[in-house]
Every structure is written in C-alpha cells, then in structure tokens.
KOLTI-365554 format. One record per residue: y, x, z of N, C-alpha, C, O, CB in turn; residue number from 1; residue in one letter. Coordinates in nm, 3 decimals, decimal comma. Glycine has a CB too. Layout:
<<Y X Z> <Y X Z> <Y X Z> <Y X Z> <Y X Z> NUM A>
...
This chain:
<<-3,809 -6,250 6,423> <-3,699 -6,157 6,431> <-3,684 -6,086 6,297> <-3,782 -6,035 6,243> <-3,720 -6,055 6,546> 1 X>
<<-3,563 -6,081 6,244> <-3,540 -6,016 6,115> <-3,449 -5,895 6,134> <-3,361 -5,895 6,221> <-3,479 -6,115 6,013> 2 X>
<<-3,471 -5,794 6,053> <-3,389 -5,673 6,059> <-3,268 -5,689 5,968> <-3,278 -5,745 5,859> <-3,472 -5,548 6,018> 3 X>
<<-3,155 -5,640 6,013> <-3,033 -5,645 5,933> <-3,026 -5,519 5,848> <-3,039 -5,407 5,899> <-2,907 -5,659 6,022> 4 X>
<<-3,004 -5,536 5,718> <-2,995 -5,424 5,626> <-2,849 -5,406 5,588> <-2,782 -5,500 5,545> <-3,084 -5,446 5,499> 5 X>
<<-2,799 -5,283 5,606> <-2,661 -5,253 5,572> <-2,649 -5,219 5,424> <-2,733 -5,148 5,369> <-2,608 -5,137 5,659> 6 X>
<<-2,544 -5,270 5,360> <-2,522 -5,242 5,218> <-2,460 -5,105 5,197> <-2,464 -5,052 5,086> <-2,434 -5,349 5,156> 7 X>
<<-2,402 -5,047 5,303> <-2,337 -4,917 5,291> <-2,436 -4,805 5,321> <-2,518 -4,816 5,412> <-2,217 -4,907 5,385> 8 X>
<<-2,428 -4,696 5,244> <-2,517 -4,582 5,272> <-2,474 -4,513 5,401> <-2,360 -4,525 5,445> <-2,516 -4,480 5,155> 9 X>
<<-2,567 -4,442 5,461> <-2,536 -4,367 5,583> <-2,435 -4,258 5,551> <-2,435 -4,202 5,441> <-2,665 -4,307 5,645> 10 X>
<<-2,349 -4,229 5,646> <-2,245 -4,127 5,627> <-2,310 -3,988 5,616> <-2,400 -3,954 5,693> <-2,143 -4,130 5,744> 11 X>
<<-2,264 -3,911 5,519> <-2,317 -3,775 5,499> <-2,273 -3,685 5,614> <-2,160 -3,696 5,662> <-2,270 -3,717 5,363> 12 X>
<<-2,362 -3,598 5,656> <-2,330 -3,504 5,763> <-2,327 -3,363 5,707> <-2,400 -3,332 5,612> <-2,432 -3,514 5,878> 13 X>
<<-2,245 -3,280 5,764> <-2,235 -3,140 5,722> <-2,366 -3,069 5,754> <-2,423 -3,087 5,862> <-2,115 -3,069 5,791> 14 X>
<<-2,411 -2,989 5,662> <-2,534 -2,913 5,682> <-2,502 -2,778 5,746> <-2,577 -2,730 5,830> <-2,608 -2,892 5,548> 15 X>
<<-2,390 -2,718 5,706> <-2,349 -2,588 5,758> <-2,217 -2,602 5,833> <-2,129 -2,678 5,792> <-2,336 -2,485 5,645> 16 X>
<<-2,205 -2,528 5,942> <-2,080 -2,527 6,016> <-1,988 -2,419 5,960> <-2,030 -2,338 5,878> <-2,105 -2,503 6,167> 17 X>
<<-1,864 -2,419 6,005> <-1,770 -2,314 5,963> <-1,820 -2,177 6,007> <-1,799 -2,078 5,936> <-1,630 -2,341 6,021> 18 X>
<<-1,884 -2,169 6,122> <-1,941 -2,042 6,169> <-2,052 -1,995 6,076> <-2,067 -1,876 6,052> <-1,994 -2,057 6,312> 19 X>
<<-2,130 -2,088 6,024> <-2,237 -2,052 5,929> <-2,178 -1,992 5,802> <-2,231 -1,894 5,750> <-2,322 -2,177 5,894> 20 X>
<<-2,068 -2,049 5,753> <-2,004 -1,995 5,634> <-1,956 -1,852 5,660> <-1,968 -1,766 5,573> <-1,886 -2,084 5,591> 21 X>
<<-1,901 -1,828 5,779> <-1,852 -1,694 5,814> <-1,968 -1,595 5,816> <-1,955 -1,484 5,764> <-1,780 -1,696 5,950> 22 X>
<<-2,080 -1,632 5,875> <-2,197 -1,544 5,879> <-2,250 -1,515 5,739> <-2,285 -1,401 5,708> <-2,308 -1,606 5,964> 23 X>
<<-2,257 -1,617 5,656> <-2,303 -1,598 5,519> <-2,208 -1,508 5,440> <-2,252 -1,423 5,363> <-2,318 -1,733 5,448> 24 X>
<<-2,078 -1,526 5,461> <-1,980 -1,440 5,394> <-2,001 -1,294 5,433> <-2,000 -1,206 5,346> <-1,837 -1,483 5,430> 25 X>
<<-2,021 -1,268 5,562> <-2,041 -1,131 5,609> <-2,168 -1,071 5,548> <-2,169 -0,954 5,510> <-2,049 -1,127 5,762> 26 X>
<<-2,274 -1,149 5,540> <-2,399 -1,101 5,482> <-2,382 -1,070 5,333> <-2,435 -0,970 5,284> <-2,511 -1,204 5,501> 27 X>
<<-2,309 -1,155 5,263> <-2,288 -1,133 5,120> <-2,201 -1,010 5,097> <-2,227 -0,933 5,005> <-2,222 -1,257 5,055> 28 X>
<<-2,097 -0,990 5,180> <-2,013 -0,870 5,168> <-2,098 -0,745 5,192> <-2,083 -0,646 5,120> <-1,895 -0,876 5,269> 29 X>
<<-2,185 -0,749 5,290> <-2,273 -0,635 5,317> <-2,360 -0,605 5,195> <-2,376 -0,488 5,158> <-2,362 -0,664 5,440> 30 X>
<<-2,415 -0,709 5,133> <-2,498 -0,691 5,014> <-2,415 -0,633 4,899> <-2,460 -0,541 4,831> <-2,561 -0,824 4,972> 31 X>
<<-2,296 -0,686 4,879> <-2,210 -0,638 4,769> <-2,181 -0,490 4,785> <-2,189 -0,414 4,688> <-2,078 -0,717 4,765> 32 X>
<<-2,147 -0,449 4,907> <-2,116 -0,308 4,931> <-2,238 -0,218 4,911> <-2,224 -0,105 4,865> <-2,061 -0,289 5,071> 33 X>
<<-2,355 -0,267 4,947> <-2,477 -0,187 4,935> <-2,529 -0,179 4,792> <-2,607 -0,089 4,760> <-2,585 -0,245 5,024> 34 X>
<<-2,486 -0,272 4,706> <-2,538 -0,278 4,569> <-2,425 -0,279 4,465> <-2,432 -0,351 4,366> <-2,624 -0,403 4,552> 35 X>
<<-2,324 -0,199 4,489> <-2,207 -0,198 4,401> <-2,241 -0,166 4,256> <-2,175 -0,216 4,165> <-2,106 -0,098 4,451> 36 X>
<<-2,342 -0,084 4,233> <-2,376 -0,040 4,097> <-2,467 -0,137 4,022> <-2,492 -0,119 3,903> <-2,442 0,094 4,103> 37 X>
<<-2,516 -0,239 4,090> <-2,607 -0,335 4,028> <-2,528 -0,438 3,948> <-2,436 -0,500 4,002> <-2,695 -0,404 4,137> 38 X>
<<-2,562 -0,458 3,821> <-2,489 -0,556 3,740> <-2,497 -0,699 3,796> <-2,407 -0,779 3,772> <-2,543 -0,555 3,598> 39 X>
<<-2,603 -0,730 3,869> <-2,618 -0,865 3,923> <-2,524 -0,891 4,041> <-2,514 -1,004 4,089> <-2,762 -0,887 3,967> 40 X>
<<-2,455 -0,787 4,089> <-2,366 -0,802 4,203> <-2,253 -0,901 4,174> <-2,200 -0,963 4,266> <-2,307 -0,668 4,243> 41 X>
<<-2,216 -0,917 4,049> <-2,109 -1,011 4,015> <-2,145 -1,154 4,059> <-2,057 -1,232 4,093> <-2,080 -1,008 3,863> 42 X>
<<-2,273 -1,186 4,058> <-2,316 -1,319 4,104> <-2,288 -1,335 4,254> <-2,251 -1,443 4,299> <-2,467 -1,339 4,075> 43 X>
<<-2,305 -1,226 4,329> <-2,280 -1,231 4,472> <-2,131 -1,234 4,502> <-2,088 -1,294 4,601> <-2,345 -1,111 4,541> 44 X>
<<-2,052 -1,169 4,418> <-1,906 -1,177 4,432> <-1,861 -1,321 4,411> <-1,776 -1,370 4,485> <-1,835 -1,082 4,331> 45 X>
<<-1,916 -1,387 4,312> <-1,883 -1,528 4,287> <-1,927 -1,616 4,404> <-1,855 -1,708 4,443> <-1,949 -1,576 4,156> 46 X>
<<-2,044 -1,588 4,459> <-2,094 -1,662 4,575> <-1,999 -1,644 4,693> <-1,966 -1,740 4,762> <-2,237 -1,617 4,613> 47 X>
<<-1,956 -1,521 4,715> <-1,862 -1,494 4,825> <-1,734 -1,575 4,806> <-1,680 -1,630 4,903> <-1,830 -1,342 4,832> 48 X>
<<-1,686 -1,581 4,684> <-1,565 -1,658 4,656> <-1,587 -1,807 4,688> <-1,501 -1,871 4,748> <-1,523 -1,640 4,508> 49 X>
<<-1,700 -1,861 4,647> <-1,729 -2,003 4,674> <-1,744 -2,029 4,823> <-1,697 -2,132 4,873> <-1,858 -2,047 4,602> 50 X>
<<-1,808 -1,938 4,896> <-1,821 -1,954 5,041> <-1,684 -1,950 5,108> <-1,659 -2,024 5,203> <-1,912 -1,845 5,101> 51 X>
<<-1,598 -1,863 5,059> <-1,464 -1,853 5,117> <-1,387 -1,982 5,099> <-1,322 -2,029 5,193> <-1,386 -1,736 5,054> 52 X>
<<-1,393 -2,040 4,981> <-1,319 -2,164 4,959> <-1,382 -2,282 5,031> <-1,311 -2,372 5,074> <-1,310 -2,194 4,810> 53 X>
<<-1,513 -2,283 5,044> <-1,581 -2,393 5,114> <-1,558 -2,387 5,264> <-1,551 -2,491 5,331> <-1,732 -2,391 5,084> 54 X>
<<-1,547 -2,268 5,318> <-1,527 -2,252 5,462> <-1,390 -2,296 5,508> <-1,371 -2,325 5,626> <-1,548 -2,109 5,500> 55 X>
<<-1,293 -2,303 5,417> <-1,157 -2,342 5,453> <-1,140 -2,494 5,455> <-1,035 -2,541 5,498> <-1,058 -2,281 5,356> 56 X>
<<-1,236 -2,569 5,411> <-1,222 -2,716 5,405> <-1,236 -2,777 5,541> <-1,228 -2,899 5,555> <-1,324 -2,777 5,311> 57 X>
C-alpha cells in the first residue's frame, strides 16, 4: 500500500476570529488611554490601526 502525496500545500486557516480582533482592539484602546503620556504609546496607536484594518477583511 502506498500513500498519495499531494503537490498542493494545505490551505491556511485563520488564527484569530473577528471577535478576537475586537477584543484586542478594546484592550489596546484601554492601554492607550491609561498611558497617554508615554512616548511608546504611538506604537500601540499603530497596532490599533492595524487591528482595525485586519478585522474588516
């Protein structure tokens, strides 16, 4: 008995659901509001923007 090998790679599956993106967005907004004076907050603002655009796909 021989095994059949497929030439096509397995289909990629989503790691995060749309609900996960919403939860992450809320957590990031909470962090941004709590750390408004921190210079590193701009990184979290950028993350929030990326999560927002990824969640709409």
